[in-house]
C-alpha positions, 0 to 999 in steps of 0.5 A: 500500500502506497503513502497515497493509499494510506492518506485519510479521507476526512479533512481532519484526518488529512490535517493530522496526517500532513502535520505528522509527516511534516514533523517527521521530515523536520525531525530528520533534517534536524538530526541530520544537522546534529550528526553532521556537526558532531561528525565534523567537530570530532573528525576534523582535528583534536581541537574539535574533540577538545571543544566538545569535551570542554563543553562537558567539563565547563560546569565542573571547572566552574563549580570547582573554581567557585568552591575554592573561592568560597573556601578561601573566604572561610565558607563551606556551607550556604543555608545549611547546604555544602557550597559545592552541592549548592553551586552544582545545582545552580551552575548547571541551570545557568550554563544551559542558558549561557551556552545557548545565548553565546553559540546559537546566534552565531549558528544562524549565520555560520549555517547559511551554506546549508540553506541552499537545500530546500529542506533546511531552514534557519530554524533547523540550524538553531534547533540542532545547535540547541539540542547539542548544547543542551545534551552536552551541558546536562552531561556536564551537570551530571558529571558535577553531581557525580564528582560531588557525590564521589568525593563529598558523599553529597546528593540532591534531594529526590523528594521533589525531583520531578518538580525540580526537572519541571523548573529546568524544563521551563528554563530550557523553553525560556532559553530556546525562545530567547536564543531564537530571538537573538539568532534572528535579530543578532544576524540581521542587526549585529549591534544587538549581539554587541549590546547583549554581550555587554549585558550578559556579563553581569547576568551571572551576578544578578541571577542568584547563581553563586549566592541565595537571593535571601542574603542580599539587601532588601533593596537588591531582593526587590530588583532581583525579583524582576529577573526570571533567571533568579526565580529559576535558580531559587526554585531549582534549589528549593526542589533539589536542595530544600533551600527556601527561596526568596519570598517573591519566587514564583514558578508562574512568573518563570513559566510566563516569561518562557511562554512569552519568549517562545511565542515572540521567538517564533513570531520573530522567526517567521517574520524575518526568516527571508531576511535571514536567508539574504547574504 
């Protein structure tokens, strides 16, 4: 029986059939781009392999460095949690967003040679790169948690593990939507990336990554409540480390920003996709 013979006869059935087939073809293109990029990086020279390994090791290196910094300040615990475990949970979540913001906008422009193929679109390049960064960063986060468990015999709380993963999922959607926006407008207007690059340098310090927001002065806590990353960090530590967040921490606030950036990202993409294809 051919594909035409299997085509549903009803209008609704044909709609879902075309939707499923379109998603399947899109998925094949994205995974082909993932495979090609990994093959290119790992097969061309040792530098390519080291770059992949570097992404995996980045969270571990960051946690070790910051832990030593806190040790030098004579502090080994944060709100009753060992500083290494505290930083391991925070650094993984922040690394997901930071890696996406720094690499995906460049991917849109560097993948222009693939856009000559009718089935490849800028969105495919963004999605492929985001999946690579996400998987490698999560591998790095798991490595950090393993090292903390192996050397310090410390683990995250499993009582609210599902809720913690939900926070990470919302953070992933937020990061993808913002990466899509930066990829589109950063390609069209290079000044966008220049401005964001300067702004992102302070993001690490105003997102409650290396310290809980509750330890900040009251005025600073009011300001940090506007930052959705701070909500993600605080809620992630609530569910995985049983650390009480600041009073204004809200999952609905984080989810709202994630939904808004995803929606705006797709609107920006469809409104500017032809402009991005121009050389």
